[in-house]
N, C-alpha and C positions, 0 to 999 in steps of 0.2 A: 731535893729528892734525887737519888741516884738514877742515872739515865736508863739503865735496863728496867729499874723499878717503875720509872715513868711510863715506859712503853707498855709494860704489863698492866699498869693501872688504866691506861687509855685503850687497851685492846678491845674492851667490850663496846667501845664506840664505833668499831669498824663497820657495823651495819647501819650507821647513821651518817648524815651529811657533815657531822661535826668532825669526822675523821678525815685526814688528808688523803687516804687511799680508798675512800668510799666508792669512787667511780669505778674501781676495778671489780666491784661486785663481790659476791660471796662464793665460796668453794662449790656451792651447790650447782652453779652454772657450769663450771668446768666438769663437775661430776656427771651431769647429764650428757655432756659432750662425750666423755669417756665411755659411759654406758652405751652410747649409740654405736661406737666404733670398736670397742674392745671385745675380745672373745678368746676362748681357749686358755692357753698358758700365757699369763700376762707378767712381763718383767717391768717393774717400776724402778727406774734408775733415778736416784735421789729421792728415795721414798719418804724420808723424814718420819712422821708419825703414822705412816701407812694409811692416810686418810682416804685415798682413792679406793681402797679395798672394799669399802661398803657400797660403792657405786657399780661394781662389776656385775655382769649378768650371772645368773644362777648357773653353777657348774664350772665357772672359771677357776683356774688354779693361779694363785697369786704368789709372786716371788718379789720380795722387797730387797733392794740393794742400795747401799749408801757408801760414801767415802769417809773414812775415819776422821780426817782432819776437819771436815765441815759437819758431817753427820753427828759425831759425838759432841763436838765443842759448841756448835751453833744451834743445832736443831733437836738435840736429844733424840736422835733417830732410833727406830726400833726395826732394823732390817732383818731379813733372814740371813744376809751375808754382807760383810763389809768388803768392798773391793773397789778397784779403779775401773771407771767406765771404759778406759782405753785398753783394758785387758780383762774382759769378762770371763769369769770362771764357769762357762757354760759350753756345751757341745754345739757344733754346727747344726743349724736347722732344728733347733729345739724349742723355739718360742713362737707363739702366734701373734702376740702384740707386745710392742715395747713402748712404754710411756716415759717421756722425758719432759717434765714440766718445769720451766724456769731453771734449767740445769746447764744448758749448753754454754751459756755465758761464763759459767764458773769452771769450765774445763780448760786446762792448759793446752791440751791437744785435742780440740773438738773433732777434727777430721778423723783421727784415729778412733775416737769413740763412735762416730757414725759408721765407720767401716766395721767395727766390732758389732754394732747393732745389725747391720746388713748380714753379717756372718751368722748370727744366731737365729735370725728370722727364717721361718719356714716359707715354702713357696706360697705366694699370696698373703704372706704375713704383713702386718701394718706397724708403722711407727706413728705415735701420736705425740706431737712436739709443740711446746709453746716456748717463746723466747721474747724478752723485752727488746724494744728498739729505742724509744725515748724514755729513759728511766735512769734514776741516779745510780752511781756506784754503790754496791751493797756487798755485804759479806767480805769486805776487803781483808787481806789482799787477794782473795780468791774470786776476782771478777776481771775477766780478760778481754771480752769482746762484745760488740753489738753488731748485728747484721741487718742490712736492708732485705726486703723480700727477694731481691735478685741474688743477693749473697747466699741466702738460705737455699734457694732453688739450685744454685751452682754447687753448693757443698753436698746437698742431698743427691743430686744426679751424679756427682763425681764418685760416689760409692756404689753406684748401680741401683739406686732406688728411684722410684717414679713418684712425682708429686701429684697426688689426687686432688687435694684442695688446699688453699692457703688464704686466710682471711685476717683482717686486722682485729686486734683485741678490742680496741675502742675507736670511735669516730675521731676525726681531727679536732672537733670542738671539745669532746670529752678528754682527749689526750692533752690538749693545751691546759684545760682546767686542772687535770691531774698533776701536771708538772708545776703549775702555779701553787697548788695546795701543798705539794711535797716541798717546794722551796720555802713556803711560809712555815710549815711544820718543822722542817729541818733547821731553819734559822732560829725558830723559837727554842728548840731543844739545845741548839749550839749556844744561844745566849744564856740559857740556864746553866749549862755545863761550865761556861767560861765566867759565869757571874758578872757578865757585862752590864753596863748601865742600861743597855737596851732592853734588859729584862722588864723594865717598866712599860715597854711598848708591846710586850708579848700578848696582853689581852686584846689589842687591836688585831693582831694576826689571827688569834683564835676566833674572833668575831667574823673576820673576812673569809675564813676557810669554808664555812657552810654556805655563805653567799656565793662564792666562786663555784663550789660544787654544784649547787642547784642551777646556776646560770649555765654552766657547761653541760649539765645533764639535759636542760631544756634546749640548748643550742644544738646538741647532738641529735635531737629529734625534729628540729625545725629546718636546719640547714643541711644541704647535701655534704657528705664527708669528702674532704680533700685528701686524696690518696697518698700525698707526700708526707703526711704527718699521722703517726699512730704510736700508741704506747708500746705495741708489740704485735706479735703474730701468732696465729694458731694454725698448725699444719698437720695434714694427714698424708703420709707417703706409704708406698707399698713396694714389695719385692715381687717381680714377675719372671 
């Protein structure tokens, strides 16, 4: 089976422990977070299929923006405008909320993009940002950086924004489980692609994935989270 076809075939498993990324949860969780903090004119940078639009509060104005090289080729994006996040085609102080979900790691010049975000935000406007920390390279070659929470705070404050809240995406136990499941799932797909003799061991990995997922999920609820390990961060910042 061709690799993209394999991914599409297994996508329906995403909401079950059988999927390597099950611990990341469903978009609905991020949607509730967005609906809590977003308002007014909302700019969605890296909008892909515009999925956050349905979670915005009534009366919001949505503007979807994506980058041609990744939006068209990788995500079949449906933006209102194709543009570079480092050079936003918007007026100063014209947006109330900027949403940047899992995008900053793909930007060649992330500080320029954050500076542009600050420029288009109105007074008391907000940026809602998520970024992976412990997560595999993806969308290569458009994957350039990972930041600790301290690096995120540094870069946000450097462009004149104030960090209102910053929290880990997953607990340390959940993050460890996620990495283990991704490693097993990635190795299984790599074995299939290379037609390696290890393809005969793939069923063992497929059995191990739900076991690790469930153990990590349980561990995340039993043990206190160690702050040094997380799959990523969720941040709210504002301009004042």
